[in-house]
N, C-alpha and C positions, 0 to 999 in steps of 0.2 A: 504493499500500499504506500503510495507516494505521499510523503507528508511535507517535504521541502518543495518550494516553487521550482519549476523548470526554469533553467536559465537560458535565455534567448539572446544570442549575440547579434549585434547590428552596428553598422555606422550610425552617425548622428545626423546625417542630412534629413531634411523633411521627407524626401522620397524614400530613403532607406528605413526611416521610422514608419512611414505609411505601409511599407511592405512587411516590416516586422509585426506591426499591428494586425495586418490582414492574416498573417500566418497564425498569430495567437488567437484571433477571433474565430478562425476556422477550426482550430483545436478545441477552443471552448465549446463550440457547437457540437463538434463530433463526439466529444467525450462528456459533455454536460458538466464541465468544470468551471469554477468561478474564476474571475480574473486574478485574484490573489494567488492562484496556483501557478502563475507565470511572472517571471521577473525579466524585464527587458534590460540588458546590459549593453551600454553604448560605448564604443571604442573609436578612437581616432586613428585612421590609417595613414600610411605614407601618402597615398593618393589624395587624401584630405588636406594634408599639411602642405604639399608642394602644388601650388595653383598657377605659377607663373610660366610653366613649361608644358609642352605637349607630353601625353602619356608615353609616346614612343621615345622621347628624350630621356625619360626617368625610369624606364624599365618595363613598360607595356603592361599586360595583364598581370594580376597579383598584387598590384599596388593597393587595391581596395579590399584585399582579403587576408593578407599575410598575418596581421596582428589578431584578427579573429581565429585564424587557423591555429596560431600558437596557443591561444587560450583553450581551444577545443582540444588539441592534443595533450595539454597539461591537465585536462579534466576540470578547468574552470568554467566551462560553458557546457550545456547539454547539447545544443545545436546552434547553428548560425544561419541567418537568412540573407541571402545575397540577390542581387540582379544576376541572372544567370549568364548574360553576355560579359560580365566582368570577370568570370571565373577562368583561370588558366586551364588548358586541357590536361595537364599533368598536376594532380592533387598531391599534397603531402602524404607520406606513408601513414596508413591507419585511418584515413578519412575518405569519405565518398559522398556523392550527391544522392541522398536517400529519398527525397521527395521533391515533386513540382507542383506548385499551385496551378489552377486553371490559367491558361495563357491569356494575356490581354492582346490587344491589337498589335501586330508585328511591324506596322508601317511607320515611315518617317514623316514628321509634320514640318511644314514651312511656317515660320513666323515672320512675315514680311512687313517692313516698315515703308519702303518707297514703292513696292508693288507686291501683290499677293502671292504670285507665282514666281518660281525661279526664271522661267522662260520669259517673263515680262519685266524683269529688272532691267534698269537702264544699262547701256553699254559701259563696261568698266566698273560696275558696281562692286561693293565689297560684301562678301558673305563670311560670317564667322562660324567655325566648327572645329572641335577638338578631335574629331574622328578622321583618320586617314582615308577610311572607306568613303565617308560622305564627301570629303575634299576631293577625292578622285572622281567620284560620280558627278559632282558639280562641274568639274573641269571638262568632263566628257560631254556633259549637256551644254555647258557655256564656257568655251575656252577663253572667252574675253574677261570673265569675272576674276576679281582678285579675292582669293581665298586665304583667310588668315586663321591662325590658331585662336580658339575662343573657348577658354576653359572656365570652371566655376560651377557652382550650384545653378539649378534651373532659375531660380529667382535673381541670381547674380547676372546670368546671361540675358534675361529678359530686361533687367535695368540697363545694361550695357546697350542693348538694342534701343530702347527708349531714348537713351542719351545720344543717340546718333553715331555710335562708334562703328556700326555696321548697317548695311541695307536690309540684311535678312540673317536669320539663323536657322538651323535645322535641329529638331530634338525628336526623341522617340515619342511617338503618339501615346504609348502606354504610360510613360511617366507623367505626361501632362494629364491624362485621364485620372491617374492615381492621386495626383495633387489637386484635382479639381480645377484645372487651368485650361480647359479646351477652348474657352472663349478667345484665347490669344491666337489661335491656329488660323492661318489664312489659306492654306492648301494642304492636301494630304497626297503623298507620293505613291504611285502604283509600284508594288513590289516587283512586278515583272521588268520594269524598266529602271527602277531605283531599289535594288535588292537590299533588304535590311541586314543588319549584322546577325550572324548566327546566334540563336538563343534570344534575340531581341524580344521584349515583351514578357519574358518568362521569370518568375520568381523561383529560386531553387533553395532547398534546405540542405546544409552539410552537416554531417554528424560523424561519429566514430564508427568504424566497421566493427561488427560484433556486439554492438551496444543494443541487445535485443529489446530492452525496456524502451529506448527511444525509437527504434524501428517500429515497434507495436504502436507507439503513440502517434507516429507520423503516417502510418499506413492509411488510415481512413481519409486523409486529406490529399493523398497523392492522386494527381490527375493523369490517367494512363496515356491519353493522347498527347499531352504536353511531354510527358517522359519520353515517348517514342520520337516525337518531332525533334526535340532538342538533343536527344541522343544522336540522332542522324546528323544533325547540324554540327554538333561538337566533334563528331568523328570526321566530318569533311574538314573542319578547321585543324584537327590534329594531324591529319594526313598531309596538310600543307604547312605544318609547323606555324599555325596562325597565332598571332598575338596582336596587341594594339599597334604593332610596328607594320602590320600587314593589311593592305586594302583587300578584304575578302568579304563578299556578301553571299547570303544563301538562306533559303528557308524550305521547310518541309510541311506538307499537308497530309493529314490522314483522311482517307476515303474508304470507310469501312475497314476491311482487314488489309487494305493497301496503303502504301505510303509513297508520296510523289515528292521528289526533291529537285530544286533548281538552284545552282550555285554559280559563282563568278569570282575570278581573280582579275585584278586590273592594276595597271602601273599607277604609281602615285600622280603622274601628269595626266591620267585619264586617256592616254593615246592608244594603248594596246590593252586587249583583254582576251580572256578565254572563258567560255561558259559551258555549262554541263547541265543536262536535264535527264533524270533517270527515275525509275520507280520499282517497287518490289513489295514484298510482304512485310507487314509491321514488325513481325518477329525478328526480321533481319535488319532493322532500322539502322543500327550502328554499322553493320557491314556494308549497307548500302552507302552511307556517308563516306566510309573509308574508301570504297571503290571509286566514288565520284571524285574524291580528293586525288587519289592516285592517278586517275584517268587525266584530269585536267593538269595535273603537274607534269605528267609524261608528255602531254600535247604541247604544253608551254615550253618545256625544255629548260635546262638549268639557267640559260643566259637571261630568262625572263626575270629571275629572282635576283640577279647579281647586284643591281644598283638599289635594292630595297633597303639594305641595312647599313 
């Protein structure tokens, strides 16, 4: 019988807290537990502390997870709640992604100040984004646009936009929904022409391998379709050694027992790309993603990746 509160690790940003609260609320409902049975433990990560440089400059993925994972391994947390797209493909020994909440919208949203759509921005406009994938896709669509690194909390980026530092910025639609800020959106981008980051829109829960008590706690809130689609997308990323240093897009969709995946690798300047589309049985979701990554990597050749790092 659990008497002490379950300790939930999270970052302290408004979005991270909203995600941790969603996980807690789903667990409360699934197990008929009171709020006092959960303690939300807020940690500051390296990615939170360093905001004046791009993620690729300071280490890529893992910047928003390392401190939480150290506490998990040490037994100071029972589980941690993350944005799945922030997770490295290689996790620390002894940890695994044990559950995914039902996925939000996977698409990217435009918040335009001088025009609602990217295609309508004035010649030479400035767009801010911290994502190399978004930067590359913007350059592919509009080579004339000046793309600058634009980091910080959602609220910080929206304030910079209002102050006129950029003409537009791009953010994940899922995050804006979770923060209740959809009114700022001026356009939503089609994932077939502007593919999202693998695992975008998904909340994952990380815990210790073999911790049956926590596995049993989390099992009722795990969404099978999200688990399968994100497993496929993360396998694609892993096959390409993907990180925040790499412009990679891709998403999977479940259709009954089948899963369909579309992926893309693109050079940072947006001038060269290789795409892949495939499908298979959901039980083979991860293997499907791996094969897609291997296929596109072989087709691109090693020279395609030479100038990325």
